[in-house]
C-alpha positions in Angstrom: 208.9 126.3 -174.7 210.1 123.0 -176.9 209.2 123.0 -180.5 205.9 122.0 -181.1 205.2 118.5 -182.5 202.3 117.3 -184.2 201.9 114.0 -183.0 199.8 113.2 -180.0 199.7 110.3 -177.6 196.7 108.2 -178.3 194.2 107.2 -175.4 196.1 104.1 -174.2 198.6 106.7 -172.5 195.7 107.3 -170.1 194.6 103.8 -169.5 196.4 103.5 -166.0 194.1 106.3 -165.0 190.7 104.8 -166.6 188.6 102.2 -165.8 187.8 101.5 -169.6 189.0 102.1 -172.9 186.2 104.6 -173.2 187.2 106.4 -170.1 190.8 106.8 -171.5 189.2 108.1 -174.8 187.1 110.6 -172.7 190.0 111.8 -170.7 192.3 112.4 -174.1 189.0 114.2 -175.6 188.8 116.4 -172.7 192.9 117.3 -172.6 192.3 118.1 -176.3 189.2 120.5 -175.4 191.4 122.0 -172.8 194.5 122.4 -175.3 191.9 124.6 -177.2 192.1 127.1 -174.4 188.8 127.3 -172.9 190.3 126.8 -169.7 192.9 129.5 -169.6 196.5 129.4 -170.6 198.1 127.7 -167.8 195.6 124.5 -168.6 196.2 125.0 -171.9 199.8 124.4 -172.0 199.4 121.6 -169.5 197.1 119.7 -172.0 199.5 120.5 -174.6 202.4 118.9 -173.1 200.5 116.0 -171.9 199.0 115.2 -175.5 202.4 115.5 -177.1 203.8 113.2 -174.8 206.3 115.9 -173.5 205.0 114.9 -169.9 202.6 112.4 -168.4 199.2 113.3 -167.0 200.3 112.0 -163.4 203.7 114.2 -163.6 201.7 117.4 -164.8 199.8 117.0 -161.7 202.8 117.4 -159.5 203.7 120.7 -161.3 202.0 123.3 -158.8 201.0 126.0 -161.3 198.8 123.2 -162.7 197.5 121.6 -159.8 196.7 125.5 -158.8 194.8 126.1 -161.7 192.9 122.6 -161.6 191.8 123.3 -158.0 190.3 126.8 -159.0 188.6 125.1 -162.0 187.2 122.5 -159.6 185.9 124.9 -157.2 183.8 126.7 -159.8 182.6 123.3 -160.9 182.0 121.9 -157.5 179.7 125.2 -156.9 177.9 124.6 -160.2 177.1 120.7 -159.2 175.9 121.9 -155.6 173.6 124.2 -157.2 171.9 121.3 -159.2 168.9 119.2 -157.8 169.2 115.7 -157.2 166.9 115.2 -160.5 169.7 117.4 -162.6 172.6 115.5 -161.2 170.9 112.3 -162.0 170.3 113.5 -165.8 173.8 114.7 -166.0 175.4 111.1 -164.7 173.0 109.4 -167.4 174.2 112.0 -170.0 177.7 110.8 -168.8 177.2 107.3 -169.1 175.5 108.0 -172.5 178.7 109.1 -173.7 180.8 106.8 -172.5 178.8 104.3 -174.1 179.1 106.5 -177.3 183.2 106.2 -177.1 182.8 102.5 -176.4 181.0 102.1 -179.7 183.3 104.0 -181.8 186.4 102.2 -180.4 184.6 98.7 -181.0 183.9 100.0 -184.4 187.7 100.9 -184.9 188.7 97.8 -184.0 186.4 95.8 -186.1 187.4 97.9 -189.1 191.2 97.2 -188.4 190.0 93.2 -188.1 188.2 93.4 -191.2 191.1 95.3 -192.9 193.9 93.1 -192.0 191.6 90.1 -193.1 191.0 91.4 -196.3 194.7 91.7 -196.7 195.2 88.3 -195.6 196.5 88.8 -192.4 194.2 87.2 -189.6 193.8 88.5 -186.6 195.7 86.7 -183.3 193.9 86.0 -180.5 195.9 86.3 -177.1 194.8 86.0 -173.6 191.3 87.3 -174.3 191.5 90.3 -176.6 192.2 90.7 -180.0 195.4 92.1 -181.1 196.7 93.2 -184.7 
């Protein structure tokens, strides 16, 4: 295997797969959990490869060993989901929505802190096309 690198991709790497910055952050956090080994060695390897930028997530999904493991994990998740009542499913969906809202608040706070930091250093934020950039 390639030499380990300490740097990780940021959540913008997943923005083409997500509908919001919060969803992109959720994808990255999920990959970080999988990289910890809780989903088995094959998916741990995949997550580490994606997080270090050696392979993109879309490319990883073209690797049969990875997709086979994902399919097996998905079957287990689907069975548990099917075994839940409608009320339990709705509660889980609401919990997911709250989690995404929390992630979006984190992102907003980080952006505000960057803007304040730039302003305190005398560099005013530039506005371009509806979003602030530094």
